[in-house]
N, C-alpha and C positions, 0 to 999 in steps of 0.2 A: 171503520172496520171492514175487513174483506173476508168472505167465506168461500172456500173452494170445496167442491164436491167431487170425490173420486169415484170412479167405477169400483164397486166393492162387492160384486156378486149380489147375493140377497141381503147383504148387511149394510152397516153404516160405516163411513169413514169420511171425515171432513177436517179441513185445516182452517182455523180461524186466526187471522192476524190483526194486530191493533192498527190504529190509523196511521202510525208512522212506520209500520212494517218492521218494528224492532222487537216485537214479542209475539209468540205463537202458541196456540193451543191445538193439539191433535185430539180430535174427538172420535174415539173408537178406532178400530183398525180393519173392519170388514173381515172377509174370509181370507185364509192364508194365501191361496192362489192369486186372488185379486190384489192382495197387498204386494206380492212379488211383482206382478205384471204392471200395476198402475200406480202404486203409492211409493214403493221403495226408490224408484229412479228420481222422483221429485224430491224426496227427503235427502237423497244422496247429494243433490245439488246444493241443498242448504248446508250440508256438512262441508262441502268444498268451499263454500262462501263464508265459512266460519260462523254460521248462524245456528242458534240453538232452538230447541223446543222447550219453552218455559214450563209447559204443563201437558202431560198426557192424561186425558180424562177418559176413563172407562165407565160407560153408563151402567153396564151390568155384565154378567159373565156368559151370556149366550155366545156360542162359537162365532156367529156372524158379526159379533162386535169385538170379541177379545182375541179371536184367532190370529188376526193380522198383527196385533200388539205383541203376542208371543213370538211371532215370526221376526218382528223387528228386534226384540230383545235377544233372540237367539243369534241374529246377525251381529249384534254388538258384541256378544260373548265370543263369537268366532274371530272377530277383529282384535279383541283384546288378547286372546290366546296368541294370535299372530304377532302382535306387538311384543308380547312377553318373550316369545321364541326369538324374534329377530334382535331384541335388546339384550338377550342373555346367551349369546354364543351360537345361535343357529340362523345365520343370515340367509340360508337357502330355504328357510321355511316357506312353503307355497302361499302366495298371496290369496286370500279368500276370493271366491268368484262372485260373492254376493255384495251388493252396494252397502256401504257403511252408513247407518243412520246418523243424524245429528246428535250432539250431546243432549241428554234429557235431564232437566233440572229437578223435576218432581213428578209424581204420579198420584192421581186420585183414583181409588179403587176400593169399593166395598166388597170384601170377600164373602164367599158362601158361608164360611165358618163364623164370621163376625155377624152376619145377618141372622143365622139360624142357631147360633151358640151350641148348646150341648147336643142338640138333635142332628147336627150336620152329618156326623159320621154314620149313624144308623140310616139316615135318608140316602146317603151315597150308596150304601150297601144294598138297600132295597131297590133303588133305581137300577143299579147294575144287574141285580138278579132278575128283575122283571123284564128288562128290555129284550133279551134274546127270546124269552118265552112268547112275548107279545108279537115280536117281529116274525116269528115262525107260524103265527096263526093264519087260518083261512079267512077270518073276518077282516075286511078291509079297514074298518075303523080301529080294530085292535092292532093291526099291523102299523097303522099310522101312529097310534099311541106309543107303540114300541119304538118306532123310529124316533119320535120326539124324545123319549126317555134316553135312548142311546146318544142322541145329540147332546142332551143335558149332562150325561155322564162324561162325555168328551169335554164339554165346556168346563165342568168342575175340575177335571184334571188339568186343563189348560190354565185355569185360574190359580190352581195350586202352584203350577210351574211358574206363572208370572210372579207370584209372591216370593218364590225361591230365587228367581232370576234377579229381582230388584233388591233382595236382602243384602245385608252388610257383608256376607261371605262371598257374594258374586259381584253384581254391578253396583251395589251401594247407592241406589237411587231412593231418596226420601219418599215414604208412603204416607199420604194423608197427614203431613206435618201440622197443618192447621187444626187437626183434631187429635193430636198426640198419637197418631197411628191408628186411631179407632175409627168407628163409622162416621162418615160424613152424612149429615142429615139436618133437617130443620130443627133448630134449637132456639128457645125463647131468648130474645135479646142478642142474637148472633149478628155480628157486623159483617158487611160484605168484605170479600177478599179482593185485593187489587193486584193485578199482574199487568205490567206495562201500560198502566193507565186504564186498563179494562177492569171495571167493577163487577165482581161475580157474586151473585146472591144464590145460595142454595135454596131451591124451592121444592125439593123432594129427595128422598122420602121423608115423611113426617114420622114421629114416634108411633102414631096410630096406624099408619100404613105398615110399619114393621111388625107391630103387634098382631094385626090381622093376618099378615103373611105367615108369621110363626104359628098362629093358631090353625090356619088352613093346612100347613105342612104337617103339623102334629096330627091332625085328623087324617090326612092322607097316609101318614106313616102307620097309625094304628089300624086303619082299614086294610091296608095292603100287606102289612106284616103277617096278619092272620092268614090271608090268602096265600102268601108266599110260603109259609110254613107247610100248608097243605100241599102246595106244588112240590116243595122239596121232598116231602114224604112219598108222593106219587112217583117222582123222578127216581128216588132210591129203589123203589120196587121195580120200576121199568128197567133200570140198569141190570137187574139180576136176570132179566129175560131177553135183553137186547142182543140180537145176533143178526147176521146178514139177512136172514129170512123174516126178521121182525121189524124191518124198517117202516113198513106201512103202518104197523101197529104203533110204533113209536111216534110217527108224525100225527096220527090220529090223537094220540095222548097229548101231544103239544097243543093241539087245537082245543081239547077239553080243558087243559090247564089255563089257556088264555081266556076261555069263556068263563072260568071260575071268577074272573075279576068282575063280571057283571057288566054294568053300563060302561062303555068305552070312555065316556067323559070323566068317570071316577078315577081312571088310572092316568089321566093326563096331568102332569105336575103343574103347579102354579108357577106363573112367570115370576122371576125374582124382582124385587123392588128396584126400579131404575133411579139412578142419581140424576136429578134434573137441575139445570143451571139457567139463570137469567144473567146474560152478559151485557153490560152497558158501557158505552164510551161516548161522551158528548151527548148528542141527541139521537144516537143510534142504539138499537137494542136487538138482541138475538135470544130466542128461547130454545134451549137444547133439552130434549125430552126423552131420549133413549127409546125404550119400549113401554113407557108408562101408559096407564089408562088415562083417558080424558078426565074422568072424575078425580083421579089422583092429582092431575095437573091443576085443576080448579082448587082442590083442597090446599095444595102447596102455595098457590098464589094468594089465597085467602089468609093462610097462616102467616105469610110474610107481609101482609098488609097491602099487597098490590091489587087485590080485587075486593072491592067493597060494594055492598048493597047490590043493586041490579045493573050498575054501570059496567060496560065491557072494559077489558084490559087491552090496550093497543100496544103492538110490538112491531118492529120493522120486519123481522124474519122469524118464522116459526118452523122448526124442524118437526114435521108431522110425525107423531108417535107411531111406533111399531109398523113402519113401512106402509102406512095407509091401510092396515088390516081392518076387516069388518068387525073383529072382536074388540077393538078399542074405541069405537064410537058408542058410548053408553046412552046418550040422549041428544037429540038434535039441538036442544037449547044450549048445550055446552059449546057448540060451534059458534054461537052468538056471543059467548062470554069472552073469548079471546079473538081479537081481530088483528090480522097481519096484513102487510103489504106484499110480502114474499113468503110463499109456502114451499118448503123443501121436502121432496119425497125421495127417500133412499130405498129403492126396490128395483128388481130386474125381471119381474114377472113370475119368479119362483113362488110357489104356494098361492098363485093368483093374486099377488100383491104388486102394486097397489090395487085394492079392491075397486071394481068399477062402480058399485053403488056408493062407496065412500067418496070417491072422486066426484061423482055427480052431485051427491048431497052437499059436499063442501062448496062446490061452485054455486049451487042454488042458494045456500044460506049466506055465502059471502056477498052475493049480489044484492042482498037486502040491506047491506051496510054501504055507506058512501065510499067513493074513491075507486081507483084502479088497483088491480092486484095481479100477481104473476105466480104461476105454479112452475117450479123448477124440478126436473127429474134427472137423477144421476145415471140414467140408462135409457135405452130405446130398443126398438126392434132391430135396428142396424148393428148394434154392438153385442146383442145377446146371442150366445152360441147354442143354447139349449132350444130345441124346436118348439116345445110346448110353452116355455117361458116367453120366447120371442113372439109367438102367436098372441099371448095375453098382452104383451106390451103393444102389439099392433092394435088391439082392441082399445087399450087405454089411449093411444095416440088418436085414434078415430073419434072416440068420445070427446076428448079434450078439444080437438079441432071443431067439432060440431058445436060444443058449448061456447067456445070463443067466438065463433061466427055469429052466434045469436046474442052476444053480450053488448053489442054496439060499441066495441072498442074498450070496454072496461076490463075484460079478462084476457090476459096474455099468458103465454107459456113458452117454455124452453126445454127441449130434450137433449141429452148428451148423445150425439149421433156419431162422433168420432173422437179419437184421442182418449186420454186417461182421466181428464178432469174438466170441470165446468165451474166458472166463477160467477157467483151471484153479485150483480152490480150494486 
């Protein structure tokens, strides 16, 4: 198998091919701008070579994973409209300026509504109402929480658009056909799914992960709906007095409304449950994790019988969960349970990911196990345009070089320093 990492801004986008290069899986799509600049041209070459994408796998609906997928689907709609026009009496219809993606045979995508069922709509409304209030607050933590909620509102909208795009009335791409269009998850007795000789085992989410996720969102909704109703009432009273001379009073009121949420951590939404896959062909294996927590990964490997007792699970390639964020390392012992030869980091320094402490800890723990290993990064200081993010990537590069120098040749690394992609050997 061959795994290609694309520049994808702060998100994930990878292309996995089988050993014969006759079947392909697109893993997430990164941010929309990164998709246009770095992914679309490569996919267009597949189209010209009459090669297809057998599976588009969306790990979860955060914008930095799903945004590029929506961009790709929009491009295909544009081309189909052009085809319709030119085939039905309008030969002068302007050729689209966007590259055309390859034919997509199927999509795996667990939608927001399927995961949260009846509470999905009220949660969307609460997120949308809270985001502008929090973003206008003076408190930095509140502002960050508001920004995160606004991003999730955008992601939910994009996920809904994806569902409509691939539906029978538009592109007609089969959605989760192996689960009859329902959630893809770990189920008892579930057999691996084979695509082009690649055997795919779903290792997450489990039913317990989804149950916990729904319970946490329900708690979030109950807590924040009460606060939101208070804020709405305050806003109605403020509107009666709002005039040009009352702007300062209005912004002070916004700050008070934001503070009504209390602890900033209480208004930060739970991350959605990532769809995790173990892909195997011959003696090669790749673990795709989305933004899942490490403990969820362990749960999934245990539920599918891949992790037993205290023995570690070995895999050739591990896509490091959640961009190497500090929030996803739950316990150092978890790093000893999954041992890889190649570790893939998808992050460009945004939000200080990959986290320096996480990278250092992963090197330290991996050195306690036998064999050589490599860290692969789909970005670097050289390709990041944002000054703050580039500075963080420079610190990551410095740390990695220092640790590699002291590893006696066991730890190697590769950063994407030019071009759009990097291929894991």
